[in-house]
N, C-alpha and C positions, 0 to 999 in steps of 0.2 A: 664600316657603316653602324651606325644607332642603333640602339636596342628596338630602336620604335622601328626604323626603314626594317631588322630581322625579323619581326613580327611579322607587320605585311604582308613581307618576300615570305615565310613559311605561309601563310593565310590564304595568298595569291595562288601556290601550287599545291595543297592543300587535295590530297583524292576523295569527291564526293558521294558514298557512297551509293547505287543504286536501288533503287524504292524496287525488290518483287511485285511479278503482273502477279495480280485475284486473278488464278486460276477461276475461267470461264464458268460460270452456275448450271448446271444441270434444268432445263425446265420443266419446272415443278409439274408434278401428275395431276390432273384432275381431282377435285379431295371425293370424296364416295357422299350418296348423298344420302342418309336416312329419312327413316320415316319418322322414329323416336329420337332428336339425340337423345346421346350418350355421353353422364359427363364423365369425364379421365381419369384412366383405371390409378386412385391412390396408393403410393408402396404400400406391398406386403406386411411391415409392422404399423403403417397407421389401420388397416385391412382387420389387421386384430384387434389393437386399442376401441378402435367405431366399434366391433362385434362384441369384446367388451361388453362395452358400451352400456349395448342395446341391450343384450341381457339380461344384466341388474336393472336397466327402466323396467323390462317386462314382469322383473321378477317385483318390484317395489307397486307396478302394476296391479301383479295382483293380489297379493294385501292389501291392499287402498282395496280393490273389488270384494275380495274377504271381508276386509272390515266392514264396510260399508252393505252388504249384503247381511254382518251381524248385529248389528247394535240394535238389535234387542234380541240378541243373545246370552249369553252367563256362561263362561268356561272356566273353567277351574282354576280353582286358589292359588296366586301364586303364591312358592313355598316360603320367598321372601318377604311376605305382607305376612306371616305369625311366625311371631318369636319362635326357636325353636324346631321350624320348620322348615329348614339347608340341605336337608342331605339325606338319602333313601332310609335310611334304616333309622330314623328318627320317629317312627310309629305309625306317620301320618295314615288315614286309608286311602285306598285307590277307589274313590266314586267318582262317576262314568263324567262326562263330560254336561253343566245342564242346559238348559236352552229353555227360554222361558213361554209359555205356552199365546198363544198369539191371541188378543183383542180383536173383541163382536166387530165393524165394523162404524166407523164413527165416535169410536168412545177413550176421552182420552185416558191417560196410564190412570195411578191415584196419586199421583204430584204435582200431575198437569196444573195452575196456573184453574184451568177452567174445571175443575174436581176439585172446589174448598172442599170436600164431605171424607176426601180419602179413599174412595170406593176405590178394592178392586174390582175391575169388570171380567178381569177372566180367570175363572174355573181355578175355586180355591185350591179341588182338589191334585188338577193337577204344578201349584205354587209348591208342591210340599217337596221335601228333599229327600230326595228313591236311599236304598239302602248303596253302600258300597261291597262294591266289589267281596262276592265273599260270602258275604253274611248270609246268616236265616234270618228268614224275616217271619213278621209276628200277624200273620193272617186275622186273627182278631181284628185288628185295632183296625181294619180297608173298612170295617160296617156293613152296614149294607149296601150295595152300591155306589161302594164308599166317602159316606156321609154316617158318623159315629153320631149313636148312643148319648143325651147326656148322661145318663145315668154309668157308663160304661167311664163316658171323663172321668166323673166322679169319683169311680171307682178307685182312683190314682190315688185320690188319701185319701189313708185309712182309719183320723176318726171320724167319727158318725159326725155329734157335733160339726165339725168343721164343714163336713159334706155335705150339712142341712145349711148353712147359710152358706156358704157359695154357690149353692143350687139357688137359693133364692135371691141371691146379687145378679146370677147370671138373668138371672126371668126380669129382670128387676133392670137390668141395663140393657135386655132386649135382643140377646140372642139367637142369632137365624142360624147358623149351621156348625159341624166342627171334621175338619179334614185330619186326617193323624196316618202316622207309618211305624212301624218299627223294628227292629231290626235285635239282631246277636252274633255278634263280632268269635274270628276262634280263640278269642285273649276271657271268653268271658262274660265281654262288654256289652252288656243290652243300654239300647237307645229308645226314645219315645218320643216322637216331633208330634205335636199340636197344632191346630191355627184356626181357634174361632174367630169367627165370619159375626156383629155388630152391624148397628143403622151408619157413624158416623165416628170417625176418626176421635172427637174432640171425648166417647164417649169411652173410648179404649182407654185413653189419656187420663181420663179420672178413673175406670175401673185399673187399672193399670198400678199409676207412682197413690189415685191414695189408699189404695184397699186393699191388693197383691202382692205388691213387690216393694216395700216400705225402704227402706237407707240396711234398720241391721239383722236387714234374715224376712225372709218366704212370709207371711202372715200364714198360709196351711200348708203345714208339713206334709213332705211322701211318705215318708217314712218312720213314725212313730213319736216320741220325746227326743230324739237330737235337735243338736246343736247346727244354723247354720250360717254358715259368714257371710260376709259381701267378700265376691270376690274380684279383686280390682283388675283383674290381671289384661281381662280383654278389654278394657283400656284404652290401649297404646297400639291398640289393631286396629287396623283396617276394617272402615267397613260404611255401608253407605251411605250417606247425613241425612234422612227423613229414617233410620231404621233405629230406636234408642233401642238399647242390649241390660237386663238387668242380670248380672251372674253373680251366685251363692253355688256355694260346697261346703259341706258334712268336715263340721268342727273337730276331730280324736279324743274322745275316745269316740269314735262310731261306729266296734263293733264286729261283727263278721262280711260289714261290706262296706262301701260310701258311696252320697252317691251330689252328683253335678246336678244343678240347672239353671233355666235362666228362661225371662222374658222377655218376647221381641217388638215392640210397639208397629206397626207400618200403617200407617192406616188407622181403614175400616180392621185390620187383620191384625188381634193377638196368636203369638206362637208362643209355645215355649216347649222349649227341651228341656227332658230328663236323663245323664245316665247312670246308668249305679254298674259297679262289680266289686266282686270278691276278695276283700284288701285292701282295694284305693282302685279308685277311678283314676284312671290316667289326665289327667288335662290339653298333650296334646290337640286327642284325638274330641275331645270336648271341645277346644279353641274350633278348631275346625267345623266341625259341623256345627256348629254358633254360625259364626259370618258365613259360611255357603246357603243356609238359610235365610239371614241375612237379604243375602243378594238377591236370590231371590223371591223378596219381601222387599226390595226399594229395589 
């Protein structure tokens, strides 16, 4: 028998396996009718992931709402915004959370395009930086109903000739109000903050850059015949772009104490921050105070 004949015989006699019959399917039960269709249950792992995603979504939504609600608020200065303020033990003060006072209804902000005069319509007394926690406040600087008399502000300058000259300049430039606050901390640092309001931003700029705060040093010394030099350490610290700062520190030999001071211009408001301390006036709380007061004005 040839090879082909053998293959044909084997194919003809091969046993073909039977295909098993499929079991008879049971009739399905009628589905339960629900008033509200329910989504099929997700696997347990997927549910955990979904819950975690929803929790983070809720957290983000809460922070977004807080940010929107406090758009007109000022928070504490971030330590990383000021050189040397990165740790708890660097000497920074613990200021309360700062909040801008409300504007009268329909009034623009001091730097809105519709407010070319740079007018601060908010209560000037509420724009003065509050004292840090634990400080002893200087009640004399609160003045009458929160307004400080011009003569009390001028008493900051010991030279009588300079006082008289500055008094006349304030009159000529149309000074309206002065709000102030002062305090002393446990380390003996004395701080005084003054806000002077004028008619327009142009008047403030002219008075400050042209008279009070030349680059070489303040035109009017707050303590005797000491020499004060420009303090450029504030130049690299972020602050409101609409607030200009002119800072000075007394140079050696400054005697038993040192004084630091800074003029701030913000629209129709001229600010002055003065800090003094026996031995040496520390740079960290001075910079912190100046920047926070700048934020309230800007």
